[in-house]
N, C-alpha and C positions, 0 to 999 in steps of 0.2 A: 510526218504525221503518223499517228498510231501508237500502240503500246507494245512493249516487248512481251512475247508469249513464250520465249525461250531463247537460248543462245543464238545470236545472229538472225533472229526472225521476229519481225513486227507484224501486227495485225491492226487494221482499223476497227474502231468501235462503230457499230451500225445500230440503227434504231427502228423499231416497229411501232405500230399504232398505240400499243398499250404503254409505251414508255415516254410519250410526249403529251402535251396539252396545248390548247390554243388560248392565247391571252385576250381577254375582252378589250375592245377598242375604247379610245377616249371619246369617240362619237358613236352613237348607235343610230340605226336606221329601221324604219318600219319594215318588217320582213316582207310584206306584200309589195314593197316598192323596189326590191332588188331584182337584178337581171340574171337569170340562170341559163341563158341560151348558150348553145355550143355549135360550132361550125366545123364540118369536115371539108377542108379545101379541095377543090376540083380544078386542076390546072388546065383542063380542057373544056371547062364549062362553068356553070354556076355552082357555088358551094352548097353543100347539103346542110340545111339548118335544122337543128333540134331545139325544142323548147326547154328540154332538161338535159343535163350533162351526164346521162346514164345510159349505158349500153348493156344489154343482156348477153351473157356469154354463149358462145356456140357449143353448147353441151346438150346432149340428147335428153337429159332429165329436166332441162330448162326451156329450150326453145323448139317450137315447131311452127308450122304456118299459122295456126290459130293464135298462138302466143305472140308471134311477131306482128301480126295484124293489130292485135290489141295494144301492144307496146307502141307501135307507130301512131295509133290513134291518140295515145296518151302523151305523145310528144317525145318519146325516146326512140331507141333502136334495138331491135333484136337481130341476132346473127344465127343463121342456120349452118350446122356442120355438114359439109358436102360429103363427108366420109363416115357419116353416122347412119342410124336406122332410117332416117327420112329419105335417104337415097338408095338404100339397100332393099327396102321393102315397100311395095305399093301401098300396103296398109300396115304401118308400123305398130298399131295398137296391140296386136297379138304378142309380138316380141317384147314390147314394153311391159305387158302383163307378166311375162316370164321373168323379166329382170326384177320387177317389183316383188314378185312372190318367191324369188329364188332364195335358197338356203344360204345363210351367212357363210357357212364353211366352204361352199363351192361356188359362190357368186362370181368371183373373178374368172374362174374357168368357164362358167356359163356365158358370161359377157364375151370372153374371147371366142367362144364357139359361134355365138350369134353374129359377131362382126367378121366372120370368115365369109359370109354371104357376099357375093360380088356386088359392086356398086353398079346400078343401072343408070347409065348416063342420061337416058330419056327423063328420068325422075329429077335430075338437076334442073333441066329446063322447066319441067312441070311445076316444081315447087316455087321457082322464081315467078313463073306466070301466075300462079295462084296468089302470090303476094301482090303482084302488080294489079291484078284484076280487082283486088280489094282496096286499091289505093294506098297500099303500104310501101314504105321504103324497103327495097329488097337488098339485103346484105347477107353474104355467104362466106364461108371459111374453108380453106384447104391447107394441107401441108405443102412445103416447097416442092417436093417431088411430084406432086399432082397439080400444082398451080397452073402451069402452062396449059395443060389440056382442059382443066375444068373452068379456067377463066375464059377461054374461048367460047365454051358452051354457055357460060353464065352471061357473058357480054352479049351474045346473040339473042339470049332470052330477055334482055332488058335489065340486067342486074345494075344496081346503083352503087354498091360498095363491095369491094372484094378484099377479104382479109387473108393474109398468108401467115400461118401460125405454126410455131414449133416450140419445143421445150426451151431451146436457146436459139436466137436468131443472130446471125452475123452476115456481113457482106462477103467476107473472105472465108469461105468454107472449102477445105481441102479434101479431095476424095479421088481415088483412082478407080474405084469399082463402078462408079456411075457418073453421069454428067451433072456438074454442079449447077445450081440455080443462079442465073444471071439477073440479079435484081434490077440493075440499071436498064438493061434491055427490056425487061418485063414492064417496068413502069413507063418507059417511053412509048411502048406499043399499045398499052392499055388505054382505053377511053374511060375506064372507071377509076375513081380514086382507090389507091392501094394502101391499106393499113397493114403494117407488119409487126410481128412480135414473136417471141418475147425477149426483152433486153432489160438490163439493170445497171449498165455502166455508162459513164460519160462518153468514152471514146466510141463505143459501139453504136450508141444512139446517134451521135454526130455523123458517123459513117452511113448509117441507114438513111438519115435525112439527106445526105449528100447524093443519095441514089434515087431521089425522086418520089419518095413515099409521101402519103398524105396524112400519116399519123403513125405513132409507134406505141405498141402495148408494152407496159412496164410491169415486170414481175416474173420471177422464176420460183415456182413451187409454193406460193402462199395460199392457194385455193383450198377450200374446206375439204374437197374430195381428192386433192392431189397428194401423192406420197413421194414426189421427186426429191424433196429435201431429206427424207429418210432413206430412200433407195440410192440416191446419187450423192448426197451431201452437198448439193448445189443450192445456192440462193443468197439473196441479200434482203434483209428486212425492208418492208415496203416504203417506210418513210425515207430512209437513206437512198434507196433506189430511185424514188420519185424526185428527191431534191437534186441528186446528181444528174438525172435525165433532164430535169427542167433547166439546169445550167447549160447543158448541151443545146437544148432548144433555143434558149435565149442567145447563146453565142451564134448559132446558125442564123437566127433572125437578124442579129446585128450585122453579120457579114453579108447576107443576101437579100434582106428585106422580106423573106418568105417565113411566115409563121406556121410551123408544123406542130400540131398539138400532140401532147403525150397523154396517154390514157392509162391510168393505174389499173392493173388487171389482177384481181384476186386478193383475198385476205380481208375483205370487208363484208361483214354480215349485218352491221348496224349503222344507223345514221351517223353516229360519232366517228366511226372509221372513215366513212365517205367524206365527211367534213375535213378530217385530218389529211386525207389524200389530196383534196383540192387545195387546202391551205399550204400543203408541202410543195405545191407547184404544178399539180396535174390540171389539165383542162377538162377532163371528164374521167369517169370511172367505168370499168367493166365489172359486172357483178353476176355471180352465179347462184350461190346457195340461198341468198335472200329471195330470189325469184323462184327457186325450186319449191318454195313453200306456198306459192300461189295456186289458186284453184285452176288457173289456165295452164300451168306447167304440165308437160306430158309425162313427167316422172312420177306424178301422183304422190308427192311427198317424199320422193327419193331423188338422190343426186349422185352422179358418179363422174369421175375424172375423164378427160379426153384421152389420156394414155392408159386407162384401165384395160382396154381391149388388146394392148400390145402383145403380140404372140410370144415374145421372148423375155421381155423385161417390163411387165406392167408397172406403171407409176401412178396409180390411182385406185380408188376403192368406191364401193357404193355405201353411202351413208343415208340414214333416215332422218329427214329434217321436219317431216310433218307438213300439214296444210293449215295455215293460219288465217287465210283470207284471200280476197280477190287481188289481182295484180294492181288494180286501181287503189285498193286499200293499202297495199305495200308501198306504193309510190306516193300517194297523196292522203292517206288516212280516210276516215278517222281511225286512229290506232286503238286497238282493243287489248294489246299486250304492252307490257312495261319494259321490254328489253331493247327497244330501239330498232327492232327489225321491221317496223311498219312506219309509214309516212316518211320515207327517206327524203323526198323533196322538201317536205315541211321542215325537216331537220336542217337541210342545207340552207334554206331561206332564213330560218331563225338564227342559225349560227352566223350567217353573213350579216344579218342585222345587228347582232351583238358585237361583232368585231368591227362594224362600221364599213363593210365592203358592199358597194352597190353593183358589183360585177364579179365574175369569176377571176378576171385578171387582178382586180383589187384584192380579192380573197387570197390570192397567192402571195400577197405581201404581209399576211397576218404574222404577228409575233408568235414564235413557237418556243416552248420551254421543255426541258427534259424533266419529266415528272413521273418517276416510277411508282409513286403512291397515288396517282390520280384516280385509280379505280377502287382503291381500298380505303382511302382516307375518310373516316366518318361513316363507313358502310358496314360496321360490325353486325348490326341486326339483319341487314340484307344478306350478308354472307352466311350467318348462322341459319337463317330461315330459307336460304336458297331462293330468294326472290330478287327482282330488279337487277342491279349490277352484281348481285351475289350469285348469279347463275353461271357465270363464266369461270 
């Protein structure tokens, strides 16, 4: 499989959202009658049920306590970054102002400086307790090196979901300078469902599932504010990454009877992208930039990558996305923009109806075609006038 790229070397062809299209079904369904629910399995308790298959990324320009409370009320899930400004500062508003107003030429240096402030462990428990007091699902994220310590604090505070997230996640990590993260031991001891990411290949996703996780985040470098693909050259386009990962999930389910969801993470700013991710085999999506445009987002119309603060090799940047409406409007409409960045749930339901899928599992069986002209065909005037689909 693959194409020759030179002497003795082949490469697979991989596809992203802009290169495929979904084929309408032979039967259509009233969009109001489709089921968009999503479950995070909990092997030591009841599954966590969401009304919509959408999770907000653990990024400081996207989520804080206020945002996550509103996201939970609307049927989704927001994740707070335990190594961001929410746990470094009692009142993050002041430093967020600095980031928002920072000069473009020196913004990465400014963010690096802000993130040198130590994490206050008491704020980890405080943020979780604030979420729980409001009746919200409490979900938090940490890197593998901090997961053991922070998970213990989070679990004690009543956390519902713990996410272990890094640029690339594997079970077999080799290091002599520090103790490696034992995923199997970690998931066995945790009373919380553990979601891990990020991964993009069949073998790695399968190994992660074999180590007791409750979900796997799919995607390396596709995020709007992420620069990993330019800095490191790493990544697999999201459609191919999702399809390969879904194959691993299905194999694991066939072998064990345990269905572990995959969550496509990054690269989706519009409803059409979200629909394509789900149709490619994803059970849910994790979105950042689309939510950074909400009135509730702490970034105030700005968005920056999780690896932007890295002291030695930053792999993210601050981008200005603007504020277009409330979180409710971005999720459920009514849309007042024509680019597909609002009413994401409406887009999912309408697309499911048009392909004849009454559930996410059925949606995953949608026929997909390779269609590099899908965004340009017949869109000459939109392109010339920079409106609608001509804005990308």
